C-alpha positions in Angstrom: 59.8 77.9 102.1 60.8 79.8 99.0 62.4 77.4 96.5 63.2 79.9 93.7 66.9 80.0 94.6 67.4 76.3 93.8 66.9 77.1 90.1 69.9 79.4 90.0 72.9 78.0 88.1 75.6 76.5 90.4 73.2 76.5 93.4 73.7 73.5 95.7 71.2 72.8 98.5 73.8 71.6 101.0 72.9 67.9 101.4 74.7 66.8 98.3 78.0 65.0 98.9 81.0 67.2 98.3 82.3 67.0 94.8 79.1 65.5 93.4 77.5 67.6 90.7 77.9 71.3 90.0 74.3 72.5 90.6 73.2 73.0 87.0 70.5 70.4 86.6 67.5 72.4 87.8 68.6 75.5 86.0 68.9 73.6 82.8 65.6 71.8 83.3 63.7 75.1 84.0 65.4 76.6 80.9 64.1 73.8 78.7 60.6 74.1 80.2 60.5 77.8 79.6 61.9 77.4 76.0 58.8 75.4 75.1 56.4 77.8 76.8 56.1 75.7 80.0 57.1 76.1 83.7 59.0 74.1 86.3 58.3 74.9 89.9 59.1 73.4 93.3 56.4 72.8 95.9 56.6 71.6 99.5 55.2 68.1 99.8 52.8 67.5 102.7 54.6 65.4 105.3 58.1 66.5 104.1 60.0 66.6 100.9 59.8 68.5 97.6 57.6 68.0 94.6 58.7 69.3 91.2 55.8 70.3 89.0 56.4 70.5 85.2 53.7 72.0 83.0 54.1 72.2 79.2 51.6 73.4 76.6 50.0 70.8 74.3 50.8 70.9 70.6 48.0 71.8 68.3 46.5 68.7 66.7 46.1 68.2 63.0 43.0 66.9 61.3 43.0 64.1 58.7 43.5 66.5 55.9 46.5 68.0 57.6 44.6 71.2 58.7 45.0 72.6 62.1 42.3 71.6 64.7 41.9 73.9 67.7 41.2 72.4 71.2 37.5 73.4 70.9 37.2 71.4 67.6 37.2 74.4 65.2 39.4 74.1 62.1 
């Protein structure tokens, strides 16, 4: 199933009780993820259900002297 529409603002899936929520949560969450260079995607879960997968980039680490250390150890 294509899950891209659930990330649209004010989108409701249909199983939520009437009057509960406005359908902004996933749109906001994906916006935050993308703002930091990440992604938020929905995937079918084997056996039923839905899994949300959040991926965000790691921050560069700083060495003891305060200099930037790359992921391969170079400074």
